[in-house]
C-alpha positions in Angstrom: 38.9 86.3 -5.0 36.5 87.9 -2.5 34.4 89.0 -5.5 34.1 85.4 -6.7 33.1 84.2 -3.3 30.5 86.9 -3.0 28.9 85.9 -6.3 29.0 82.2 -5.2 27.1 83.1 -2.0 24.5 85.1 -3.8 24.0 82.2 -6.2 23.2 79.9 -3.2 20.7 82.2 -1.6 17.2 80.8 -1.7 14.5 83.2 -2.8 11.3 82.5 -0.8 9.4 84.9 -2.9 10.2 83.1 -6.2 10.5 79.7 -4.4 13.8 78.8 -6.1 17.6 79.4 -6.1 18.8 82.1 -8.4 20.6 79.6 -10.7 17.4 77.5 -11.1 14.9 78.0 -14.0 11.6 79.6 -12.9 8.9 77.0 -12.2 5.8 77.0 -14.2 2.9 78.2 -12.0 -0.1 75.9 -12.0 -3.4 77.1 -10.6 -5.4 74.5 -8.8 -8.8 74.0 -10.3 -10.5 74.1 -6.9 -9.3 77.7 -6.5 -10.7 78.7 -9.9 -14.0 77.1 -9.0 -14.0 78.8 -5.7 -13.4 82.1 -7.5 -16.5 81.5 -9.7 -18.6 80.7 -6.7 -17.3 83.7 -4.9 -18.3 85.9 -7.9 -21.8 84.3 -8.0 -22.2 84.8 -4.3 -21.2 88.5 -4.6 -23.7 89.0 -7.5 -26.4 87.3 -5.5 -25.8 89.4 -2.5 -25.9 92.6 -4.6 -29.2 91.3 -6.1 -30.6 90.5 -2.6 -29.6 94.0 -1.5 -31.3 95.6 -4.4 -34.6 94.0 -3.4 -34.5 96.2 -0.3 -34.2 99.4 -2.3 -37.2 101.7 -2.2 -37.2 104.3 -4.9 -40.1 106.1 -3.3 -38.3 106.6 0.0 -36.6 109.9 0.7 -33.7 108.4 2.5 -31.3 108.0 -0.4 -33.1 105.0 -1.8 -32.8 102.8 1.4 -36.0 100.9 2.2 -38.1 102.7 4.7 -38.5 101.4 8.2 -42.2 101.8 8.0 -42.7 99.4 5.0 -40.1 97.0 6.3 -42.0 96.7 9.5 -45.2 95.8 7.5 -43.3 93.2 5.5 -41.8 91.6 8.6 -45.2 91.5 10.2 -46.8 89.8 7.2 -44.0 87.4 6.8 -44.2 86.3 10.5 -48.0 86.0 10.2 -47.7 83.9 7.0 -45.3 81.5 8.7 -47.7 81.2 11.6 -50.6 80.4 9.2 -48.6 77.6 7.7 -47.7 76.1 11.1 -51.3 76.3 12.2 -52.5 74.5 9.1 -49.8 71.8 9.5 -50.8 71.3 13.2 -54.5 71.1 12.5 -54.1 68.8 9.5 -51.9 66.5 11.5 -54.5 66.2 14.2 -57.3 65.5 11.7 -55.2 62.8 10.0 -54.5 61.1 13.3 -58.2 61.3 14.2 -59.2 59.7 10.9 -56.6 56.9 11.5 -57.9 56.3 15.0 -54.3 57.0 16.3 -55.1 60.3 18.0 -54.3 60.5 21.8 -54.7 63.2 24.4 -51.0 63.6 24.3 -51.1 64.6 20.7 -53.8 67.1 21.4 -51.9 68.6 24.4 -48.7 68.9 22.3 -50.6 70.6 19.5 -52.1 73.1 22.0 -48.6 73.9 23.4 -47.4 74.4 19.8 -50.3 76.8 19.1 -49.7 78.7 22.4 -46.0 79.2 21.8 -46.6 80.2 18.2 -49.2 82.8 19.2 -46.8 84.3 21.7 -44.1 84.5 19.1 -46.0 87.0 16.9 -47.2 90.5 18.0 -50.9 90.9 17.6 -51.4 94.0 19.7 -50.4 96.8 17.3 -53.4 98.9 16.4 -51.8 99.8 13.1 -52.5 96.2 11.9 -55.9 95.8 13.8 -57.8 94.2 10.9 -55.1 91.7 10.1 -54.6 91.0 13.8 -58.2 89.9 14.1 -57.7 87.6 11.1 -54.7 85.9 12.7 -56.5 85.7 16.1 -59.5 84.0 14.5 -57.1 81.5 12.9 -55.8 80.6 16.3 -59.3 80.5 17.9 -60.5 78.0 15.3 -57.4 75.8 15.8 -58.0 75.8 19.6 -61.7 75.0 19.1 -60.7 72.1 16.9 -58.3 70.7 19.6 -61.1 70.9 22.2 -63.6 69.2 19.9 -61.3 66.3 19.3 -61.3 65.5 23.0 -65.0 64.7 22.9 -66.1 61.1 23.1 -69.2 61.3 21.0 -68.1 60.6 17.4 -71.2 62.1 15.6 -70.8 65.3 17.6 -67.1 65.5 16.8 -67.7 65.0 13.1 -70.5 67.6 13.0 -68.3 70.2 14.9 -65.3 69.4 12.7 -67.3 70.2 9.6 -68.4 73.5 11.2 -64.8 74.4 12.0 -63.6 73.5 8.5 -66.3 75.7 6.9 -65.3 78.6 9.2 -61.7 78.2 8.2 -62.6 78.3 4.5 -64.6 81.5 5.0 -61.8 83.1 6.9 -59.2 82.1 4.3 -61.5 83.6 1.6 -61.4 87.0 3.4 -57.6 87.0 3.6 -57.1 88.7 0.2 -59.4 91.7 0.9 -57.9 92.1 4.4 -54.4 92.1 3.0 -55.3 94.6 0.3 -56.9 96.8 3.0 -53.7 96.8 5.0 -51.4 97.5 2.0 -53.6 100.4 0.8 -53.6 101.9 4.3 -49.8 101.7 4.3 -49.7 103.2 0.8 -47.7 100.2 -0.5 -47.8 99.2 -4.2 -49.2 95.7 -4.9 -50.6 93.6 -7.7 -52.9 90.6 -7.8 -51.3 87.7 -9.7 -53.0 85.3 -12.0 -53.2 82.6 -9.3 -54.9 85.0 -6.9 -51.8 85.7 -4.7 -50.7 89.2 -4.0 -47.3 90.6 -4.7 -46.3 93.8 -3.0 -43.3 96.2 -3.0 -41.6 97.3 0.2 
C-alpha cells in the first residue's frame, strides 16, 4: 500500500526543469524568432569586433603583433587634426553664407570665434615631433581668425577684397597638405599610398 502511495506522490511531483508533471507528454520546444534573429546579430557583431580589432594589428611591430604606441599616437594626432579641419571649414563657410545673405551679426562672429578658440585648445599643437604639421594646423586657425576679424569691417569693398585674399591663402595651404602629410609619415616610417582621388591611405 505504501509503495502505491509513494508512486502516486512521485507522479504528482512537478518538474521545473522539464516544466511538466511526470505523467504529462513532453511539450514541443518552440524557439522565438526574435531570439534567433538576436543570435544572428550577435554573431555579426562578434565578427565585426574581430575585424575592427584586426585593423589595429601591426605586423611590423615587435610586440607580438599589437599596434605600436608610436604609430597609434600619430594616427590619433592626424585624426584629431582632420576633425578640427572639418569644423574650421564648416564654421568659416557658415559665416560667409550669412555674410552673403546679409544676415551676419556680431553675435554670429563672436560665437564662431569662441568655437575656434575651444577647438584649438582641444588639440595639442606643441609636440616638436609633429612640428611641420602643427604649423599647418596653426595656419588654418590663423586664417579662420583673420576672416572673423575682416567680417567685422563696415567697408564692403574692403571686406570683399580681404575675403578673396583669405580664400586664396586657404587654397594654397590646402594644396600643401599632401606633401606635409607625406613628410610626417615618412619621418615616422609609416607605410602609405596615394589613392586615385589624391587622398592618402596609411597603415598604423
